[in-house]
N, C-alpha and C positions, 0 to 999 in steps of 0.2 A: 273753135266754134263752141265747145263745151268746157272751156277752161284750159289749163295747161295740157299739153299733149303728153301722152305716156310714151315711155321708151320701150321698144320691143326688145325682149330678151329671148334668146333661143330656148330658155327653160319654159317660156310661155307656150311653146309649141309641143312640148313633151306630152306623151299620152299619160292619162291618169286613169285610175280604176273607177268603175261605176260608183263604188262606195265613196271614194274621195270626191268625185263630182257631186254626189248627193250632199255630202257634208259641206262643201263649198256653197251649194245653193241654199242650204238651210242657214248657214252663217250669214249669207247675204240677206235672206229673209229676216233673220233676227235683227240685223242692223236697220233694215227698213222699218220693221215694227217698232223698234226702240225710238227711231227718229219720229215716228208717228205717235209715240207715247202709248202704243198698244201693248201694254205689258203682258196680258194673258197670251197673246199670240207669240210674243217674243219668248215667253217661258215655254210654250209649246215647241217652238223651234229648238230651243236649248235642250229640252227633254229628248227630242228626237235625235239631236246630235249625240247626246250622251248614250242613247240606246245603241246607236251605230258605232260610236267610238268613245268608250268610257275613259280613254287616255287623253281626251281633249281637255287638258288641265285648265285652260282659261275659261272653259264653259262651267266648270265647278265654281270658279270664282264669280263669274258673272251671275250665275243662278243664285249663289249664296248672297250676293249683294242685293239682288232683287228681292229675295226672301227677307232680308234684313229690312229693306225699305217697306215691305208689306207687314212687318211685325211678326213674321213667321220665324221666330228666333231659333227654335230647335233645329229647323231645317237649314237655316242660314249657318248656324254654328257647325253642323255636320259638313256642309259643302265647303265652307271656308277652311275648316280643319283639314279636309281632304286635299284642298288646293295647296295648302302649306306643306302637308306631308309629301306630296308629289313634287313640289317646287319650292323647297325651303329658302332658297336664295333668290326668290323672285324680286324684281325691282320694286314691287309694291308690297313686299312682305311686312314691312313695318306698319303700313297703314292697315293691312288686313289683320295683323295682330292687335292693333288698337280696336278694331271693330269687334274682334273676338273678346277682348277685355270688357268692352261695353256690354256685350251680350251676357257675359258672366256676371257682371255687376247687376244687371236688370234681373236675370234669372235668380240671383241670390236674394233679391228683394221680394220675390214672389212667394 
């Protein structure tokens, strides 16, 4: 009815903590806001996720990339550096390093 059917896994029935539940809800909201191109609300969701769970490494990357797109280069640089520090072998590490190099070039021109 709504596309491909999902496979039920026993892990889907495991209990989660209230904190994990809240992080999941905020992550879902973030995706909805990004699909709607509502960047301020997506950033709000990311900020809340990071308040609850600063170890949510992908959120540092996502926020850094949003900051980069907004021209908030110092903030982007900090978040992307933190992402790579926490996850140096990430699958997207090469691309993130290229973004960091671009920020360094622009900031050097200022």
